[in-house]
C-alpha positions as CSV (number, residue, x, y, z in Angstrom):
1,X,0.0,0.0,0.0
2,X,1.4,3.4,-1.0
3,X,2.5,5.6,1.9
4,X,-0.1,8.3,1.1
5,X,-2.9,5.8,1.0
6,X,-1.7,4.2,4.2
7,X,-1.7,7.6,5.9
8,X,-5.2,8.3,4.7
9,X,-6.4,5.0,6.0
10,X,-4.8,5.6,9.3
11,X,-6.5,9.0,9.6
12,X,-9.8,7.4,8.7
13,X,-9.4,4.8,11.4
14,X,-8.5,7.4,14.0
15,X,-11.7,9.4,13.1
16,X,-13.8,6.2,13.4
17,X,-12.3,5.4,16.8
18,X,-13.0,8.9,17.9
19,X,-16.5,8.7,16.5
20,X,-17.2,5.5,18.3
21,X,-16.2,7.0,21.6
22,X,-18.2,10.2,21.1
23,X,-21.3,8.4,19.8
24,X,-21.1,5.9,22.7
25,X,-20.8,8.7,25.2
26,X,-23.2,11.3,23.8
27,X,-25.6,9.2,21.7
28,X,-25.8,9.5,17.9
29,X,-28.2,12.4,17.8
30,X,-26.2,14.5,20.2
31,X,-22.7,13.6,18.9
32,X,-21.3,16.6,17.1
33,X,-18.8,16.4,14.2
34,X,-16.7,19.1,16.0
35,X,-16.4,16.9,19.1
36,X,-15.4,13.9,16.9
37,X,-12.8,16.1,15.3
38,X,-11.3,17.2,18.6
39,X,-11.2,13.6,19.8
40,X,-9.5,12.6,16.6
41,X,-7.0,15.5,17.0
42,X,-8.0,16.9,13.6
43,X,-10.2,19.7,12.2
44,X,-13.8,19.6,11.3
45,X,-12.7,20.0,7.7
46,X,-10.4,17.0,8.2
47,X,-13.3,14.9,9.2
48,X,-15.4,16.0,6.2
49,X,-12.4,15.3,3.9
50,X,-12.8,11.6,4.7
51,X,-16.6,11.4,5.5
52,X,-19.3,13.6,4.0
53,X,-21.3,13.7,7.2
54,X,-22.2,12.1,10.5
55,X,-24.4,9.5,8.7
56,X,-21.5,8.4,6.6
57,X,-19.4,8.0,9.8
58,X,-21.9,5.8,11.5
59,X,-22.4,3.7,8.4
60,X,-18.6,3.3,8.1
61,X,-18.5,2.3,11.8
62,X,-21.2,-0.4,11.2
63,X,-19.3,-1.8,8.3
64,X,-16.0,-1.7,10.3
65,X,-17.7,-3.6,13.1
66,X,-19.3,-6.1,10.8
67,X,-15.9,-6.8,9.1
68,X,-14.2,-7.3,12.4
69,X,-16.8,-9.7,13.5
70,X,-17.0,-11.6,10.2
71,X,-13.3,-12.3,10.1
72,X,-13.1,-13.5,13.7
73,X,-16.3,-15.7,13.4
74,X,-15.2,-17.3,10.2
75,X,-11.8,-18.1,11.7
76,X,-13.4,-19.6,14.8
77,X,-15.7,-21.8,12.7
78,X,-12.8,-23.0,10.5
79,X,-10.9,-24.1,13.6
80,X,-13.6,-26.6,14.6
81,X,-14.4,-30.0,13.1
82,X,-17.7,-30.8,14.7
83,X,-20.7,-29.0,13.2
84,X,-22.3,-28.3,16.6
85,X,-18.9,-27.0,17.9
86,X,-18.8,-24.7,14.8
87,X,-22.2,-23.2,15.8
88,X,-21.0,-22.8,19.4
89,X,-17.8,-21.2,18.2
90,X,-19.8,-18.7,16.1
91,X,-21.8,-17.7,19.2
92,X,-18.8,-17.6,21.5
93,X,-16.8,-15.4,19.1
94,X,-19.6,-12.9,18.5
95,X,-20.1,-12.4,22.2
96,X,-16.4,-12.3,23.1
97,X,-15.5,-9.8,20.4
98,X,-18.4,-7.5,21.1
99,X,-17.8,-7.6,24.8
100,X,-14.1,-6.7,24.3
101,X,-15.0,-3.8,22.0
102,X,-17.7,-2.5,24.2
103,X,-17.8,1.0,22.6
104,X,-18.3,-0.5,19.2
105,X,-20.9,-2.9,20.6
106,X,-22.9,0.0,22.0
107,X,-22.8,1.8,18.7
108,X,-23.9,-1.3,16.9
109,X,-26.5,-2.6,19.3
110,X,-28.0,0.6,20.7
111,X,-27.1,3.8,18.9
112,X,-27.4,2.6,15.3
113,X,-30.7,0.8,16.1
114,X,-32.2,4.1,17.2
115,X,-30.7,6.4,14.6
116,X,-33.4,5.9,11.9
117,X,-34.7,3.6,9.2
118,X,-31.5,3.7,7.1
119,X,-29.4,2.5,10.0
120,X,-32.0,0.0,11.2
121,X,-31.9,-1.6,7.7
122,X,-28.0,-1.8,7.8
123,X,-28.0,-3.4,11.2
124,X,-30.6,-5.9,10.1
125,X,-28.6,-6.7,7.0
126,X,-25.5,-7.3,9.1
127,X,-27.5,-9.5,11.5
128,X,-28.8,-11.5,8.6
129,X,-25.3,-12.3,7.5
130,X,-24.5,-13.8,10.9
131,X,-27.9,-15.6,11.0
132,X,-26.9,-17.2,7.6
133,X,-23.5,-18.2,9.1
134,X,-25.2,-19.9,12.1
135,X,-27.9,-21.5,10.0
136,X,-25.2,-23.0,7.8
137,X,-23.5,-24.7,10.8
138,X,-26.9,-25.9,12.0
139,X,-27.7,-27.3,8.6
140,X,-24.4,-29.2,8.6
141,X,-25.2,-30.6,12.1
142,X,-28.6,-31.8,10.9
143,X,-27.0,-33.4,7.8
144,X,-24.4,-35.1,10.0
145,X,-27.1,-36.5,12.3
146,X,-25.7,-34.5,15.2
147,X,-29.0,-32.9,15.9
148,X,-32.6,-33.6,14.9
149,X,-34.1,-32.0,11.7
150,X,-35.5,-28.6,12.5
151,X,-36.2,-25.2,10.9
152,X,-32.6,-24.0,11.1
153,X,-33.6,-20.5,9.8
154,X,-35.9,-19.9,12.7
155,X,-33.5,-21.4,15.2
156,X,-30.6,-19.2,13.9
157,X,-32.9,-16.1,14.1
158,X,-33.7,-17.0,17.7
159,X,-30.1,-17.4,18.6
160,X,-29.3,-14.0,17.1
161,X,-32.2,-12.5,18.9
162,X,-31.1,-13.9,22.2
163,X,-27.5,-12.7,21.6
164,X,-28.8,-9.2,20.7
165,X,-30.9,-9.0,23.8
166,X,-28.1,-10.0,26.1
167,X,-25.6,-7.7,24.4
168,X,-27.9,-4.7,24.7
169,X,-28.2,-5.3,28.4
170,X,-24.5,-5.9,28.7
171,X,-23.4,-2.6,27.0
172,X,-26.0,-0.4,28.7
173,X,-25.8,-1.8,32.2
174,X,-22.7,0.2,33.1
175,X,-21.7,-0.5,36.7
176,X,-24.9,-2.3,37.5
177,X,-26.6,-5.6,36.7
178,X,-25.4,-7.6,33.8
179,X,-22.5,-5.2,33.1
180,X,-20.8,-6.3,36.3
181,X,-21.0,-10.1,35.4
182,X,-18.0,-11.7,33.9
183,X,-18.1,-12.6,30.2
184,X,-17.4,-16.2,31.1
185,X,-20.5,-16.4,33.2
186,X,-22.7,-14.7,30.6
187,X,-21.4,-16.8,27.8
188,X,-21.6,-20.1,29.7
189,X,-25.3,-19.5,30.6
190,X,-26.2,-18.4,27.1
191,X,-24.5,-21.2,25.3
192,X,-26.0,-23.9,27.5
193,X,-29.4,-22.5,26.9
194,X,-29.1,-22.2,23.2
195,X,-27.3,-25.5,22.6
196,X,-29.9,-27.3,24.7
197,X,-32.6,-25.6,22.5
198,X,-31.4,-27.8,19.6
199,X,-31.0,-30.9,21.7
200,X,-27.2,-30.7,22.0
201,X,-25.6,-31.2,25.4
202,X,-22.9,-28.5,25.9
203,X,-19.4,-29.9,25.9
204,X,-16.8,-28.4,28.3
205,X,-16.1,-24.8,27.2
206,X,-12.8,-24.5,25.4
207,X,-9.9,-23.0,27.4
208,X,-9.3,-19.7,25.6
209,X,-7.5,-16.7,27.1
210,X,-9.4,-14.6,24.6
211,X,-12.6,-15.5,26.3
212,X,-11.6,-13.8,29.5
213,X,-13.1,-10.4,29.9
214,X,-10.6,-7.6,29.6
215,X,-10.9,-4.4,31.5
216,X,-11.6,-1.2,29.6
217,X,-12.5,-1.0,26.0
218,X,-10.5,-1.8,22.9
219,X,-10.5,-0.7,19.3
220,X,-8.9,-2.7,16.5
221,X,-6.5,-0.5,14.4
């Protein structure tokens, strides 16, 4: 990648990180481009050079989050051989990554959903991508005889709905309630519930340092 292009990409990523922080803190409607610019250590004009407006910034954040999740989930699925374990890995990875990147998770699960029809449609499209990934693993599990035949589309939608509900509580609870529970505890309860919903007895959870909740919030560069 040429140096100039790399610098432009770096500036864009810095603006997106700043936007995630400001939108998470202020809410989408009250987040001002001027504040995003200050957070990104650039000018308002510098923000507009890369993004035509606040809507474009939020849409780029959604695409960034979706890309981050998709890559991690696909890698987790590929690392498993058993089809039920693949479905479990997809769920585990979605929850782990969103919990690590709590600011992005809040933007994705809370702010974008309330920002208007255009953003609702984009969030729904992203969720549909992950529903399709989960459904594919469930279809393979049915084909392998690991679970009984079922409407895997409805089941995958139910799994995504459960994850979305838990995630929204997690990122909005702050210092109270679910937000104070460990990621291990939340994931273990959720995976047992969802795996048993398809007649699969949960295997011991994989030992994975990445599953342990980290303090603070992180952004991928």
